[in-house]
C-alpha positions in Angstrom: -34.9 -10.7 51.4 -32.6 -10.4 48.5 -31.5 -7.3 46.6 -29.4 -7.5 43.5 -28.0 -4.3 42.0 -27.4 -4.8 38.2 -25.0 -2.3 36.7 -22.2 -2.2 34.1 -21.3 -1.0 30.7 -24.0 0.2 28.3 -24.5 -2.5 25.7 -23.0 -5.2 27.9 -26.3 -7.0 28.6 -27.9 -5.4 31.7 -31.4 -5.6 30.3 -30.8 -9.3 29.3 -29.7 -10.1 32.8 -32.7 -8.2 34.3 -35.1 -10.2 32.1 -33.5 -13.5 33.2 -33.7 -12.5 36.9 -37.4 -11.6 36.3 -38.0 -15.1 34.8 -36.5 -16.8 37.9 -38.7 -14.8 40.3 -37.1 -11.4 41.0 -39.1 -8.2 41.0 -37.2 -6.1 38.6 -36.8 -2.3 38.2 -34.8 -0.7 35.4 -32.9 2.6 35.8 -34.2 3.3 39.3 -32.9 6.8 40.5 -30.0 6.1 42.7 -31.3 8.3 45.7 -34.3 5.9 45.8 -32.2 2.8 46.4 -32.4 3.2 50.3 -36.1 3.9 50.1 -36.6 0.8 48.0 -34.6 -1.3 50.4 -36.6 0.0 53.4 -39.9 -1.0 51.6 -38.5 -4.5 51.2 -37.6 -4.7 54.9 -41.0 -3.5 56.0 -43.3 -6.0 57.8 -45.7 -7.8 55.4 -43.6 -6.6 52.4 -44.8 -8.3 49.3 -41.4 -8.1 47.6 -38.7 -10.4 49.1 -36.5 -10.7 46.0 -35.7 -7.8 43.8 -33.2 -6.7 41.1 -32.6 -3.1 40.4 -30.6 -1.8 37.4 -28.6 1.4 37.6 -26.4 2.8 34.9 -24.5 5.8 33.6 -27.8 7.5 32.6 -28.4 8.1 36.3 -27.2 11.6 37.1 -26.5 10.6 40.8 -24.5 7.6 39.9 -21.3 9.1 41.3 -23.0 9.3 44.7 -23.9 5.6 44.6 -21.4 4.7 47.3 -23.2 7.0 49.8 -26.6 5.4 49.1 -25.1 1.9 49.2 -23.8 2.6 52.7 -27.3 3.7 53.7 -28.7 0.4 52.4 -26.1 -1.5 54.4 -26.9 0.4 57.6 -30.6 -0.4 57.2 -29.7 -4.1 57.5 -30.6 -4.9 53.9 -28.1 -7.3 52.3 -27.3 -6.5 48.6 -25.1 -7.9 45.9 -23.8 -6.2 42.8 -23.9 -7.8 39.4 -21.6 -6.0 37.0 -22.1 -6.6 33.2 -19.0 -5.9 31.1 -17.7 -6.5 27.6 -14.6 -5.5 25.6 -14.4 -2.1 24.0 -14.3 -3.8 20.5 -17.5 -5.8 21.3 -19.4 -2.7 22.6 -18.4 -0.6 19.6 -19.6 -3.4 17.2 -22.9 -3.7 19.1 -23.6 0.0 18.9 -22.7 0.1 15.2 -25.0 -2.8 14.5 -28.0 -1.4 16.4 -27.2 2.2 15.4 -28.0 3.4 18.9 -26.3 6.4 20.5 -24.0 5.7 23.4 -25.3 7.7 26.5 -21.8 9.3 27.1 -20.9 10.0 23.4 -22.7 13.3 22.6 -20.8 14.7 19.6 -17.8 12.6 20.3 -16.8 9.2 19.0 -18.2 6.0 20.5 -14.7 5.1 21.8 -14.5 8.3 23.8 -17.9 7.6 25.4 -17.0 4.0 26.3 -13.7 5.1 27.9 -15.4 7.8 30.0 -18.2 5.4 31.1 -15.6 2.7 32.0 -13.8 5.3 34.1 -17.0 6.4 36.0 -18.1 2.9 36.6 -14.7 1.6 37.9 -15.7 2.0 41.6 -18.8 -0.1 41.1 -16.8 -2.8 39.3 -14.4 -3.0 42.2 -17.3 -3.5 44.6 -19.0 -6.1 42.4 -19.8 -9.6 43.7 -20.2 -11.0 40.2 -18.7 -9.8 37.0 -19.9 -11.1 33.7 -17.9 -10.4 30.5 -20.4 -10.9 27.7 -17.9 -10.4 24.8 -18.1 -14.1 23.9 -21.0 -15.1 26.2 -24.2 -16.5 24.7 -27.6 -15.6 26.2 -28.2 -19.3 27.2 -24.8 -19.3 29.0 -25.7 -16.2 30.9 -29.1 -17.8 31.8 -27.3 -20.9 33.0 -24.8 -18.9 35.1 -27.5 -16.7 36.7 -29.6 -19.8 37.5 -26.6 -21.5 39.1 -25.9 -18.4 41.3 -29.4 -17.3 42.3 -31.4 -20.5 42.0 -29.0 -23.3 42.7 -26.9 -21.2 45.1 -23.6 -22.5 43.5 -20.4 -20.6 44.0 -19.6 -18.2 41.1 -16.2 -18.2 39.5 -15.4 -14.8 38.1 -12.4 -15.9 36.1 -13.5 -17.9 33.0 -10.7 -19.7 31.2 -11.3 -21.1 27.7 -8.7 -23.6 26.4 -9.1 -23.5 22.6 -7.5 -25.9 20.2 -7.1 -24.7 16.6 -5.2 -25.3 13.3 -2.7 -22.7 12.1 -3.7 -23.4 8.5 -7.1 -21.9 9.4 -5.7 -18.8 11.2 -4.9 -17.9 14.8 -8.1 -17.2 16.9 -8.6 -13.4 17.0 -9.8 -13.6 20.6 -6.9 -15.6 22.0 -4.9 -14.0 24.8 -2.2 -16.6 24.8 -1.1 -18.8 21.9 1.1 -21.9 22.0 2.4 -23.9 19.1 2.6 -27.7 19.5 3.7 -28.5 15.9 7.0 -29.7 17.4 5.3 -32.8 18.6 5.0 -36.0 16.5 2.1 -35.8 14.1 -0.5 -38.6 14.3 -1.7 -37.5 10.8 1.1 -39.5 9.3 0.1 -42.7 11.1 -2.5 -44.5 8.9 -4.6 -45.9 11.8 -4.6 -42.5 13.6 -5.1 -40.2 10.6 -8.9 -40.1 10.7 -9.1 -40.0 14.5 -8.8 -36.9 16.7 -7.3 -35.8 19.9 -10.5 -36.8 21.7 -9.6 -40.5 20.9 -7.4 -42.4 23.3 -5.1 -43.9 20.7 -4.2 -40.4 19.4 -3.7 -39.1 23.0 -1.5 -42.1 23.8 0.6 -41.4 20.7 1.1 -37.7 21.4 1.7 -38.0 25.1 4.0 -41.0 24.5 6.6 -38.4 23.4 8.7 -37.2 26.3 8.6 -33.6 25.1 4.8 -33.6 25.3 4.7 -34.3 29.0 7.5 -31.9 29.8 5.8 -29.2 27.7 2.5 -29.8 29.5 4.2 -29.6 32.9 5.8 -26.3 32.0 2.7 -24.9 30.4 0.5 -25.8 33.4 3.0 -24.2 35.7 3.0 -21.0 33.6 -0.8 -20.7 33.4 -1.1 -21.3 37.1 1.3 -18.4 37.7 -0.3 -16.1 35.2 -4.0 -16.4 36.1 -3.8 -14.9 39.6 -1.8 -12.0 38.2 -4.4 -11.4 35.5 -7.1 -11.4 38.1 -5.2 -8.8 40.1 -5.2 -6.6 37.0 -9.0 -7.0 36.7 -9.1 -9.6 33.9 -12.0 -12.0 34.2 -11.8 -13.9 30.9 -8.8 -15.7 29.4 -8.6 -17.6 26.1 -5.6 -19.9 25.7 -5.0 -21.0 22.2 -3.2 -24.3 21.5 -2.4 -24.8 17.8 -1.1 -27.4 15.5 -1.2 -27.7 11.7 -4.8 -28.8 11.2 -6.3 -28.5 14.7 -7.4 -32.2 15.0 -4.7 -34.2 16.7 -1.9 -32.6 18.7 -3.6 -29.4 19.7 -6.8 -31.2 20.7 -4.8 -33.6 22.8 -2.7 -31.0 24.6 -5.8 -28.8 25.1 -7.7 -31.7 26.7 -4.8 -32.5 29.0 -4.3 -28.9 30.0 -8.0 -28.6 30.7 -8.0 -31.7 32.9 -5.2 -30.3 35.0 -6.7 -26.9 35.3 -10.1 -28.2 36.3 -8.5 -29.3 39.6 -8.3 -25.5 40.3 -11.7 -24.9 41.9 -11.2 -21.1 41.8 -11.7 -20.9 38.0 -14.4 -21.7 35.5 -12.7 -23.8 32.9 -14.1 -24.4 29.4 -12.7 -26.4 26.5 -13.4 -25.8 22.8 -12.0 -27.4 19.6 -12.4 -24.9 16.8 -11.2 -26.9 13.8 -11.7 -30.5 14.9 -14.3 -31.2 12.2 -12.6 -29.5 9.3 
């Protein structure tokens, strides 16, 4: 039998996760009172139980949430194996979602949304620490969440909590607002001024050969890779599970795309992390 406890920040996508789990065959219960968790687990363990896969959502609306640890220990003692799926998002994203939907945050009362989010994050911190899977939905599309949940609970693939996005961009179009780290590669030779390379991009081999043919490019890539490999474990220790690395050149088509691709290739050798590549301005 399988029991997934879905929890996390209000507005971070618990209901969406629950719907996806229901679609892949889980019996789903939203906002089950926390004291009933051990009872529900016992029913699943009973002989001839009809439910063998279930997902239960608990959140800050539950008055007994602070006692969750006690009830989780009871579940464990009963022999029922459970996993915790924690849905999260940045404060800025949660505030934006609440303003768009005009819903009231469950912890706000007469206070500001920011105050309610801060208090909720504080009260849920112990569950986040115990979580087996953490999804930051700040930049996550529903189809991506669907794919990830299918990979974990259908295909039984290992989940990588840290998602690293390597993002190329052009400074002339602005620095990405969600970038955690930004690196400027405008010091490298510009293929734009080579007629046969001007209309190509950093996805094309001739452009990559031109950029990487510069000694400084390889040295920069070595130092950058070393720095990122040092930083990521420390970010993870601090609880970060999403990192956006911006690589910028003038127009975002040649040098930044090349370096972003090369960095991504090297980082994909690190099996601990989920690496994504995006080229924001390559078609501009």
